[in-house]
Structure formats: structure tokens, C-alpha cells
N, CA, C and O atoms as CSV, one atom per row, in Angstrom:
chain,resi,resn,atom,element,x,y,z
A,1,MET,N,N,-41.050,-123.275,112.184
A,1,MET,CA,C,-39.840,-122.535,112.214
A,1,MET,C,C,-40.104,-121.162,111.589
A,1,MET,O,O,-39.501,-120.779,110.586
A,2,ALA,N,N,-41.014,-120.454,112.212
A,2,ALA,CA,C,-41.340,-119.103,111.571
A,2,ALA,C,C,-40.353,-118.216,112.082
A,2,ALA,O,O,-40.058,-118.192,113.277
A,3,LYS,N,N,-39.799,-117.439,111.167
A,3,LYS,CA,C,-38.938,-116.346,111.443
A,3,LYS,C,C,-39.457,-115.063,111.772
A,3,LYS,O,O,-40.371,-114.616,111.078
A,4,THR,N,N,-39.017,-114.413,112.712
A,4,THR,CA,C,-39.667,-113.109,113.036
A,4,THR,C,C,-39.073,-112.040,112.029
A,4,THR,O,O,-37.919,-112.078,111.603
A,5,ILE,N,N,-39.959,-111.143,111.726
A,5,ILE,CA,C,-39.741,-110.140,110.702
A,5,ILE,C,C,-39.120,-108.957,111.530
A,5,ILE,O,O,-39.637,-108.617,112.594
A,6,SER,N,N,-38.015,-108.342,111.034
A,6,SER,CA,C,-37.267,-107.342,111.738
A,6,SER,C,C,-38.218,-106.000,111.918
A,6,SER,O,O,-39.193,-105.788,111.197
A,7,ASN,N,N,-37.879,-105.303,112.769
A,7,ASN,CA,C,-38.664,-103.930,113.004
A,7,ASN,C,C,-38.387,-103.135,111.722
A,7,ASN,O,O,-39.300,-102.530,111.162
A,8,GLU,N,N,-37.224,-103.134,111.290
A,8,GLU,CA,C,-36.924,-102.294,110.030
A,8,GLU,C,C,-37.824,-102.632,109.014
A,8,GLU,O,O,-38.461,-101.736,108.462
A,9,THR,N,N,-37.997,-104.080,108.617
A,9,THR,CA,C,-38.850,-104.408,107.684
A,9,THR,C,C,-40.293,-104.060,107.874
A,9,THR,O,O,-40.999,-103.761,106.911
A,10,GLN,N,N,-40.759,-104.096,109.149
A,10,GLN,CA,C,-42.166,-103.791,109.448
A,10,GLN,C,C,-42.379,-102.351,109.236
A,10,GLN,O,O,-43.408,-101.988,108.666
A,11,ASN,N,N,-41.485,-101.473,109.650
A,11,ASN,CA,C,-41.610,-100.208,109.454
A,11,ASN,C,C,-41.539,-99.812,107.919
A,11,ASN,O,O,-42.287,-98.938,107.481
A,12,GLU,N,N,-40.689,-100.426,107.164
A,12,GLU,CA,C,-40.632,-100.192,105.870
A,12,GLU,C,C,-42.022,-100.561,105.037
A,12,GLU,O,O,-42.493,-99.812,104.182
A,13,ALA,N,N,-42.586,-101.797,105.411
A,13,ALA,CA,C,-43.881,-102.195,104.934
A,13,ALA,C,C,-45.053,-101.265,105.326
A,13,ALA,O,O,-45.998,-101.038,104.571
A,14,MET,N,N,-44.927,-100.779,106.484
A,14,MET,CA,C,-45.972,-99.793,106.931
A,14,MET,C,C,-46.069,-98.397,106.215
A,14,MET,O,O,-47.131,-97.823,105.974
A,15,LYS,N,N,-44.784,-97.918,105.902
A,15,LYS,CA,C,-44.586,-96.755,105.171
A,15,LYS,C,C,-45.076,-97.154,103.750
A,15,LYS,O,O,-45.827,-96.347,103.202
A,16,VAL,N,N,-44.810,-98.092,103.199
A,16,VAL,CA,C,-45.422,-98.507,101.767
A,16,VAL,C,C,-46.794,-98.517,101.708
A,16,VAL,O,O,-47.429,-97.968,100.807
A,17,ALA,N,N,-47.357,-99.212,102.774
A,17,ALA,CA,C,-48.815,-99.372,102.764
A,17,ALA,C,C,-49.526,-98.082,102.951
A,17,ALA,O,O,-50.551,-97.845,102.311
A,18,LYS,N,N,-48.986,-97.172,103.868
A,18,LYS,CA,C,-49.652,-95.934,103.949
A,18,LYS,C,C,-49.426,-95.070,102.908
A,18,LYS,O,O,-50.273,-94.205,102.682
A,19,ALA,N,N,-48.328,-95.152,102.159
A,19,ALA,CA,C,-48.211,-94.383,100.954
A,19,ALA,C,C,-49.132,-94.700,99.792
A,19,ALA,O,O,-49.479,-93.843,98.978
A,20,THR,N,N,-49.505,-95.940,99.751
A,20,THR,CA,C,-50.486,-96.430,98.853
A,20,THR,C,C,-51.854,-96.608,99.279
A,20,THR,O,O,-52.625,-97.303,98.618
A,21,GLN,N,N,-52.234,-95.976,100.433
A,21,GLN,CA,C,-53.494,-96.130,101.079
A,21,GLN,C,C,-54.569,-95.267,100.215
A,21,GLN,O,O,-54.375,-94.160,99.714
A,22,LYS,N,N,-55.651,-95.985,100.173
A,22,LYS,CA,C,-56.726,-95.227,99.356
A,22,LYS,C,C,-57.672,-94.568,100.328
A,22,LYS,O,O,-57.758,-94.922,101.504
A,23,PRO,N,N,-58.457,-93.486,99.728
A,23,PRO,CA,C,-59.303,-92.855,100.765
A,23,PRO,C,C,-60.483,-93.856,101.084
A,23,PRO,O,O,-61.023,-94.609,100.274
A,24,GLY,N,N,-60.789,-93.708,102.484
A,24,GLY,CA,C,-61.841,-94.622,102.948
A,24,GLY,C,C,-61.414,-95.926,103.456
A,24,GLY,O,O,-62.236,-96.713,103.925
A,25,GLN,N,N,-60.074,-96.211,103.378
A,25,GLN,CA,C,-59.390,-97.444,103.731
A,25,GLN,C,C,-59.294,-97.522,105.266
A,25,GLN,O,O,-58.949,-96.503,105.864
A,26,THR,N,N,-59.553,-98.575,105.912
A,26,THR,CA,C,-59.519,-98.705,107.459
A,26,THR,C,C,-58.105,-99.017,107.806
A,26,THR,O,O,-57.246,-99.359,106.992
A,27,LYS,N,N,-57.934,-98.860,109.145
A,27,LYS,CA,C,-56.541,-99.135,109.682
A,27,LYS,C,C,-56.108,-100.686,109.490
A,27,LYS,O,O,-54.994,-101.110,109.182
A,28,GLU,N,N,-57.359,-101.457,109.772
A,28,GLU,CA,C,-57.069,-103.039,109.678
A,28,GLU,C,C,-56.817,-103.311,108.211
A,28,GLU,O,O,-56.000,-104.203,107.983
A,29,GLN,N,N,-57.369,-102.705,107.177
A,29,GLN,CA,C,-56.987,-103.032,105.818
A,29,GLN,C,C,-55.627,-102.593,105.563
A,29,GLN,O,O,-54.932,-103.311,104.844
A,30,THR,N,N,-55.115,-101.464,106.067
A,30,THR,CA,C,-53.751,-101.051,105.876
A,30,THR,C,C,-52.745,-101.882,106.489
A,30,THR,O,O,-51.614,-101.999,106.018
A,31,LYS,N,N,-53.211,-102.554,107.705
A,31,LYS,CA,C,-52.359,-103.424,108.418
A,31,LYS,C,C,-52.217,-104.733,107.666
A,31,LYS,O,O,-51.114,-105.276,107.602
A,32,LEU,N,N,-53.356,-105.296,107.059
A,32,LEU,CA,C,-53.213,-106.356,106.192
A,32,LEU,C,C,-52.365,-106.196,104.946
A,32,LEU,O,O,-51.739,-107.156,104.498
A,33,ILE,N,N,-52.336,-105.032,104.393
A,33,ILE,CA,C,-51.628,-104.671,103.242
A,33,ILE,C,C,-50.224,-104.726,103.577
A,33,ILE,O,O,-49.402,-105.273,102.841
A,34,ALA,N,N,-49.880,-104.073,104.864
A,34,ALA,CA,C,-48.579,-104.065,105.386
A,34,ALA,C,C,-48.013,-105.427,105.680
A,34,ALA,O,O,-46.826,-105.708,105.509
A,35,ALA,N,N,-48.953,-106.282,106.143
A,35,ALA,CA,C,-48.458,-107.676,106.392
A,35,ALA,C,C,-48.082,-108.412,105.054
A,35,ALA,O,O,-47.156,-109.223,105.049
A,36,GLY,N,N,-48.768,-108.139,103.972
A,36,GLY,CA,C,-48.503,-108.849,102.657
A,36,GLY,C,C,-47.268,-108.168,102.221
A,36,GLY,O,O,-46.447,-108.899,101.666
A,37,ILE,N,N,-46.961,-106.917,102.357
A,37,ILE,CA,C,-45.747,-106.353,101.932
A,37,ILE,C,C,-44.575,-106.886,102.795
A,37,ILE,O,O,-43.519,-107.217,102.257
A,38,GLU,N,N,-44.753,-106.967,104.073
A,38,GLU,CA,C,-43.719,-107.745,104.892
A,38,GLU,C,C,-43.346,-109.109,104.348
A,38,GLU,O,O,-42.172,-109.439,104.179
A,39,LYS,N,N,-44.374,-109.889,104.082
A,39,LYS,CA,C,-44.201,-111.141,103.490
A,39,LYS,C,C,-43.440,-111.213,102.096
A,39,LYS,O,O,-42.687,-112.128,101.762
A,40,GLY,N,N,-43.723,-110.231,101.434
A,40,GLY,CA,C,-43.038,-110.071,100.132
A,40,GLY,C,C,-41.498,-109.601,100.289
A,40,GLY,O,O,-40.579,-110.053,99.607
A,41,ILE,N,N,-41.373,-108.672,101.244
A,41,ILE,CA,C,-39.935,-108.322,101.407
A,41,ILE,C,C,-39.245,-109.418,102.024
A,41,ILE,O,O,-38.078,-109.628,101.693
A,42,ALA,N,N,-39.846,-110.193,102.935
A,42,ALA,CA,C,-39.035,-111.373,103.612
A,42,ALA,C,C,-38.829,-112.434,102.416
A,42,ALA,O,O,-37.773,-113.065,102.377
A,43,GLU,N,N,-39.676,-112.609,101.583
A,43,GLU,CA,C,-39.568,-113.645,100.518
A,43,GLU,C,C,-38.343,-113.260,99.599
A,43,GLU,O,O,-37.487,-114.058,99.217
A,44,TYR,N,N,-38.395,-111.850,99.290
A,44,TYR,CA,C,-37.386,-111.280,98.410
A,44,TYR,C,C,-35.920,-111.480,98.989
A,44,TYR,O,O,-35.010,-111.912,98.282
A,45,LYS,N,N,-35.748,-111.122,100.379
A,45,LYS,CA,C,-34.586,-111.200,101.048
A,45,LYS,C,C,-34.095,-112.692,101.159
A,45,LYS,O,O,-32.898,-112.975,101.182
A,46,LYS,N,N,-35.099,-113.622,101.225
A,46,LYS,CA,C,-34.781,-114.990,101.214
A,46,LYS,C,C,-34.158,-115.518,99.980
A,46,LYS,O,O,-33.128,-116.192,99.984
A,47,GLN,N,N,-34.892,-115.151,98.818
A,47,GLN,CA,C,-34.340,-115.453,97.530
A,47,GLN,C,C,-32.977,-114.842,97.174
A,47,GLN,O,O,-32.146,-115.412,96.467
A,48,HIS,N,N,-32.818,-113.592,97.746
A,48,HIS,CA,C,-31.566,-112.833,97.429
A,48,HIS,C,C,-30.496,-113.500,98.262
A,48,HIS,O,O,-29.365,-113.502,97.776
A,49,LYS,N,N,-30.678,-114.070,99.452
A,49,LYS,CA,C,-29.679,-114.722,100.202
A,49,LYS,C,C,-29.267,-116.001,99.555
A,49,LYS,O,O,-28.104,-116.403,99.517
A,50,SER,N,N,-30.349,-116.641,99.026
A,50,SER,CA,C,-30.170,-117.948,98.405
A,50,SER,C,C,-29.365,-117.761,97.090
A,50,SER,O,O,-28.493,-118.585,96.813
A,51,LYS,N,N,-29.622,-116.712,96.270
A,51,LYS,CA,C,-28.804,-116.548,95.028
A,51,LYS,C,C,-27.407,-116.239,95.346
A,51,LYS,O,O,-26.493,-116.671,94.642
A,52,ALA,N,N,-27.192,-115.459,96.448
A,52,ALA,CA,C,-25.868,-115.071,96.950
A,52,ALA,C,C,-25.048,-116.249,97.345
A,52,ALA,O,O,-23.873,-116.356,96.995
A,53,ARG,N,N,-25.665,-117.131,98.071
A,53,ARG,CA,C,-25.030,-118.431,98.544
A,53,ARG,C,C,-24.661,-119.247,97.285
A,53,ARG,O,O,-23.598,-119.865,97.235
A,54,ASP,N,N,-25.519,-119.244,96.306
A,54,ASP,CA,C,-25.244,-120.082,95.142
A,54,ASP,C,C,-23.981,-119.398,94.376
A,54,ASP,O,O,-23.014,-120.052,93.987
A,55,ARG,N,N,-24.112,-118.103,94.227
A,55,ARG,CA,C,-22.982,-117.378,93.513
A,55,ARG,C,C,-21.718,-117.698,94.303
A,55,ARG,O,O,-20.716,-118.033,93.670
A,56,ASP,N,N,-21.682,-117.627,95.576
A,56,ASP,CA,C,-20.521,-117.894,96.330
A,56,ASP,C,C,-20.101,-119.246,96.154
A,56,ASP,O,O,-18.895,-119.431,95.992
A,57,LYS,N,N,-20.913,-120.275,96.156
A,57,LYS,CA,C,-20.415,-121.539,96.021
A,57,LYS,C,C,-19.836,-121.815,94.573
A,57,LYS,O,O,-18.905,-122.607,94.421
A,58,ALA,N,N,-20.393,-121.164,93.559
A,58,ALA,CA,C,-19.888,-121.295,92.147
A,58,ALA,C,C,-18.424,-120.668,92.111
A,58,ALA,O,O,-17.458,-121.193,91.558
A,59,ARG,N,N,-18.425,-119.497,92.773
A,59,ARG,CA,C,-17.087,-118.694,92.928
A,59,ARG,C,C,-15.937,-119.605,93.399
A,59,ARG,O,O,-14.856,-119.745,92.826
A,60,LYS,N,N,-16.378,-120.252,94.633
A,60,LYS,CA,C,-15.415,-120.955,95.283
A,60,LYS,C,C,-14.984,-122.345,94.571
A,60,LYS,O,O,-13.894,-122.862,94.817
A,61,GLN,N,N,-15.878,-122.889,93.709
A,61,GLN,CA,C,-15.739,-124.042,92.810
A,61,GLN,C,C,-14.778,-123.633,91.745
A,61,GLN,O,O,-13.777,-124.295,91.473
A,62,ASP,N,N,-15.109,-122.533,91.155
A,62,ASP,CA,C,-14.145,-121.932,90.139
A,62,ASP,C,C,-12.685,-121.689,90.613
A,62,ASP,O,O,-11.734,-121.957,89.878
A,63,ILE,N,N,-12.540,-121.196,91.806
A,63,ILE,CA,C,-11.323,-121.005,92.503
A,63,ILE,C,C,-10.519,-122.358,92.648
A,63,ILE,O,O,-9.339,-122.469,92.315
A,64,LYS,N,N,-11.285,-123.370,93.181
A,64,LYS,CA,C,-10.715,-124.709,93.412
A,64,LYS,C,C,-10.403,-125.319,92.126
A,64,LYS,O,O,-9.433,-126.072,92.037
A,65,ALA,N,N,-11.166,-125.050,91.093
A,65,ALA,CA,C,-10.937,-125.763,89.757
A,65,ALA,C,C,-9.672,-125.065,89.190
A,65,ALA,O,O,-8.774,-125.782,88.749
A,66,LYS,N,N,-9.540,-123.727,89.172
A,66,LYS,CA,C,-8.236,-123.141,88.722
A,66,LYS,C,C,-7.133,-123.569,89.467
A,66,LYS,O,O,-6.107,-123.865,88.855
A,67,ALA,N,N,-7.172,-123.656,90.741
A,67,ALA,CA,C,-6.056,-124.183,91.730
A,67,ALA,C,C,-5.600,-125.596,91.200
A,67,ALA,O,O,-4.415,-125.877,91.018
A,68,ARG,N,N,-6.671,-126.480,90.963
A,68,ARG,CA,C,-6.273,-127.852,90.524
A,68,ARG,C,C,-5.583,-127.744,89.239
A,68,ARG,O,O,-4.548,-128.387,89.066
A,69,ALA,N,N,-6.066,-126.977,88.306
A,69,ALA,CA,C,-5.620,-126.882,86.939
A,69,ALA,C,C,-4.126,-126.306,87.087
A,69,ALA,O,O,-3.237,-126.803,86.396
A,70,ASN,N,N,-3.892,-125.432,87.836
A,70,ASN,CA,C,-2.555,-124.815,87.984
A,70,ASN,C,C,-1.676,-125.866,88.546
A,70,ASN,O,O,-0.568,-126.048,88.041
A,71,ALA,N,N,-2.099,-126.596,89.586
A,71,ALA,CA,C,-1.304,-127.604,90.278
A,71,ALA,C,C,-0.973,-128.758,89.257
A,71,ALA,O,O,0.154,-129.253,89.266
A,72,ASP,N,N,-1.929,-129.186,88.385
A,72,ASP,CA,C,-1.601,-130.174,87.458
A,72,ASP,C,C,-0.642,-129.677,86.511
A,72,ASP,O,O,0.303,-130.403,86.199
A,73,LYS,N,N,-0.782,-128.388,85.953
A,73,LYS,CA,C,0.052,-127.797,85.101
A,73,LYS,C,C,1.557,-127.600,85.681
A,73,LYS,O,O,2.522,-127.738,84.930
A,74,SER,N,N,1.703,-127.287,86.986
A,74,SER,CA,C,2.944,-127.288,87.427
A,74,SER,C,C,3.603,-128.553,87.553
A,74,SER,O,O,4.805,-128.671,87.316
A,75,GLU,N,N,2.775,-129.633,87.963
A,75,GLU,CA,C,3.308,-131.046,88.011
A,75,GLU,C,C,3.845,-131.508,86.631
A,75,GLU,O,O,4.903,-132.126,86.515
A,76,ALA,N,N,3.061,-131.175,85.616
A,76,ALA,CA,C,3.392,-131.495,84.225
A,76,ALA,C,C,4.573,-130.822,83.789
A,76,ALA,O,O,5.313,-131.419,83.007
A,77,ASN,N,N,4.879,-129.613,84.195
A,77,ASN,CA,C,5.980,-128.691,83.958
A,77,ASN,C,C,7.326,-129.396,84.645
A,77,ASN,O,O,8.384,-129.554,84.034
A,78,THR,N,N,7.105,-129.767,85.948
A,78,THR,CA,C,8.223,-130.234,86.617
A,78,THR,C,C,8.732,-131.574,85.944
A,78,THR,O,O,9.934,-131.803,85.809
A,79,GLU,N,N,7.721,-132.459,85.523
A,79,GLU,CA,C,8.130,-133.713,84.992
A,79,GLU,C,C,8.618,-133.682,83.656
A,79,GLU,O,O,9.277,-134.624,83.217
A,80,GLU,N,N,8.309,-132.528,82.873
A,80,GLU,CA,C,8.863,-132.337,81.437
A,80,GLU,C,C,10.050,-131.563,81.359
A,80,GLU,O,O,10.577,-131.381,80.262
A,81,GLU,N,N,10.580,-131.037,82.509
A,81,GLU,CA,C,11.774,-130.262,82.336
A,81,GLU,C,C,12.899,-130.975,81.853
A,81,GLU,O,O,13.223,-132.038,82.382
A,82,PRO,N,N,13.586,-130.446,80.809
A,82,PRO,CA,C,14.629,-131.229,80.101
A,82,PRO,C,C,15.862,-130.977,80.943
A,82,PRO,O,O,16.092,-129.891,81.474
A,83,SER,N,N,16.680,-132.095,81.039
A,83,SER,CA,C,18.046,-131.991,81.749
A,83,SER,C,C,18.889,-131.024,80.978
A,83,SER,O,O,18.648,-130.761,79.800
A,84,THR,N,N,19.899,-130.486,81.664
A,84,THR,CA,C,20.771,-129.584,81.027
A,84,THR,C,C,21.513,-130.245,79.996
A,84,THR,O,O,22.220,-131.215,80.270
A,85,SER,N,N,21.405,-129.788,78.804
A,85,SER,CA,C,22.131,-130.342,77.577
A,85,SER,C,C,23.431,-129.808,77.590
A,85,SER,O,O,23.748,-128.818,78.249
A,86,SER,N,N,24.350,-130.593,76.713
A,86,SER,CA,C,25.725,-130.179,76.551
A,86,SER,C,C,25.758,-128.692,75.921
A,86,SER,O,O,26.553,-127.866,76.368
A,87,THR,N,N,24.942,-128.402,74.952
A,87,THR,CA,C,24.934,-127.103,74.330
A,87,THR,C,C,24.758,-126.081,75.264
A,87,THR,O,O,25.451,-125.074,75.117
A,88,THR,N,N,23.794,-126.149,76.406
A,88,THR,CA,C,23.715,-125.132,77.239
A,88,THR,C,C,24.844,-125.036,78.183
A,88,THR,O,O,25.139,-123.946,78.674
A,89,GLN,N,N,25.499,-126.126,78.466
A,89,GLN,CA,C,26.754,-126.110,79.372
A,89,GLN,C,C,27.857,-125.373,78.766
A,89,GLN,O,O,28.485,-124.559,79.441
A,90,TYR,N,N,28.172,-125.622,77.401
A,90,TYR,CA,C,29.251,-125.038,76.850
A,90,TYR,C,C,29.137,-123.606,76.176
A,90,TYR,O,O,30.091,-122.981,75.713
A,91,LEU,N,N,27.760,-123.171,76.197
A,91,LEU,CA,C,27.565,-121.947,75.485
A,91,LEU,C,C,28.200,-120.770,76.195
A,91,LEU,O,O,28.631,-119.866,75.478
A,92,PRO,N,N,28.314,-120.661,77.491
A,92,PRO,CA,C,29.015,-119.389,78.093
A,92,PRO,C,C,30.422,-119.475,77.848
A,92,PRO,O,O,31.009,-118.425,77.586
A,93,TRP,N,N,31.191,-120.765,77.896
A,93,TRP,CA,C,32.519,-120.947,77.629
A,93,TRP,C,C,32.749,-120.565,76.208
A,93,TRP,O,O,33.705,-119.878,75.850
A,94,GLY,N,N,31.842,-121.032,75.422
A,94,GLY,CA,C,32.172,-120.823,73.917
A,94,GLY,C,C,32.108,-119.301,73.606
A,94,GLY,O,O,32.973,-118.804,72.886
A,95,LEU,N,N,31.228,-118.640,74.066
A,95,LEU,CA,C,31.081,-117.148,73.999
A,95,LEU,C,C,32.341,-116.439,74.479
A,95,LEU,O,O,32.940,-115.602,73.804
A,96,LEU,N,N,32.707,-116.850,75.735
A,96,LEU,CA,C,33.904,-116.206,76.399
A,96,LEU,C,C,35.099,-116.427,75.443
A,96,LEU,O,O,35.885,-115.496,75.266
A,97,LEU,N,N,35.276,-117.611,74.817
A,97,LEU,CA,C,36.446,-117.813,74.050
A,97,LEU,C,C,36.345,-116.966,72.643
A,97,LEU,O,O,37.327,-116.426,72.136
A,98,LEU,N,N,35.155,-116.930,72.141
A,98,LEU,CA,C,34.901,-116.174,70.915
A,98,LEU,C,C,35.150,-114.693,71.190
A,98,LEU,O,O,35.685,-114.019,70.309
A,99,SER,N,N,34.830,-114.191,72.252
A,99,SER,CA,C,35.173,-112.868,72.666
A,99,SER,C,C,36.547,-112.511,72.780
A,99,SER,O,O,36.999,-111.485,72.273
A,100,TRP,N,N,37.311,-113.432,73.516
A,100,TRP,CA,C,38.550,-113.273,73.597
A,100,TRP,C,C,39.407,-113.353,72.253
A,100,TRP,O,O,40.357,-112.591,72.073
A,101,ALA,N,N,39.038,-114.279,71.352
A,101,ALA,CA,C,39.647,-114.364,69.992
A,101,ALA,C,C,39.332,-113.118,69.313
A,101,ALA,O,O,40.234,-112.627,68.634
A,102,GLY,N,N,38.112,-112.467,69.380
A,102,GLY,CA,C,37.904,-111.249,68.812
A,102,GLY,C,C,38.737,-110.234,69.082
A,102,GLY,O,O,39.276,-109.552,68.211
A,103,PHE,N,N,38.922,-110.044,70.634
A,103,PHE,CA,C,39.840,-108.964,71.144
A,103,PHE,C,C,41.268,-109.172,70.653
A,103,PHE,O,O,41.908,-108.194,70.268
A,104,ILE,N,N,41.797,-110.382,70.646
A,104,ILE,CA,C,43.168,-110.687,70.149
A,104,ILE,C,C,43.205,-110.331,68.688
A,104,ILE,O,O,44.186,-109.723,68.260
A,105,GLY,N,N,42.211,-110.662,67.886
A,105,GLY,CA,C,42.264,-110.468,66.432
A,105,GLY,C,C,42.203,-109.044,66.136
A,105,GLY,O,O,42.907,-108.595,65.232
A,106,PHE,N,N,41.364,-108.223,66.867
A,106,PHE,CA,C,41.307,-106.782,66.776
A,106,PHE,C,C,42.732,-106.068,67.281
A,106,PHE,O,O,43.162,-105.072,66.699
A,107,TYR,N,N,43.322,-106.583,68.253
A,107,TYR,CA,C,44.565,-106.037,68.737
A,107,TYR,C,C,45.682,-106.344,67.738
A,107,TYR,O,O,46.486,-105.454,67.461
A,108,LEU,N,N,45.767,-107.440,67.234
A,108,LEU,CA,C,46.762,-107.889,66.136
A,108,LEU,C,C,46.584,-107.010,64.868
A,108,LEU,O,O,47.580,-106.584,64.283
A,109,THR,N,N,45.441,-106.760,64.475
A,109,THR,CA,C,45.197,-106.077,63.189
A,109,THR,C,C,45.428,-104.492,63.401
A,109,THR,O,O,45.369,-103.772,62.404
A,110,ARG,N,N,45.634,-104.044,64.402
A,110,ARG,CA,C,45.786,-102.698,64.580
A,110,ARG,C,C,47.151,-102.272,64.234
A,110,ARG,O,O,47.472,-101.087,64.333
């Protein structure tokens, strides 16, 4: 299952090989050096893709874990919600009566 190396990679390897060419070096030697550089580039890309896949898997697992934690948290909140107590039911009415009593008291003292 040998993968073919792209033309771009081959051209890049040949440029690097020619840039580092020593005086008296034959074309065959330069081609061998370019082939080694191609293998190195291919190996680097392979490792880079593998690391990117691993990072992506870890990121997805983190997202799933946070989603599960939020779902568990929301379930816990819905189960623990207190029913409306009598104090919260009568609070608006109590404030209304208190304000009317204040208005009446203010009007009578004038």
C-alpha cells in the first residue's frame, strides 16, 4: 500500500536537494538525496495528520463530556426545583397592601 508522493512534494524535495548540493556531486546522488527528503516530508505529513486526528478526537470527547455534564446538571436542577411556597405566593399581594396602606397613611397625615 505504497502511497504516491505528490508532485509538489517532489519539486520541494528537489529544490532542497539542489540548494544543498556540494561541488562535484552527480545528478544521481542529488536524486537520491531528493528521494530521502521526499520520504522525510511524507513521514512528517503522516505524523502531522495523525496528531491532528488525535487532537480532533480529544476535542470531540471534551465536547461530549461537557454536554453530558450539562445534561446531568440540568436534570439535577429540574429534580431539585422547589415547589412554589406560600411566602412567594403572598409576597406580591402583601407588597400591594403595604403600598396602599402607605398611600392612605400619607394622605391622612397631610
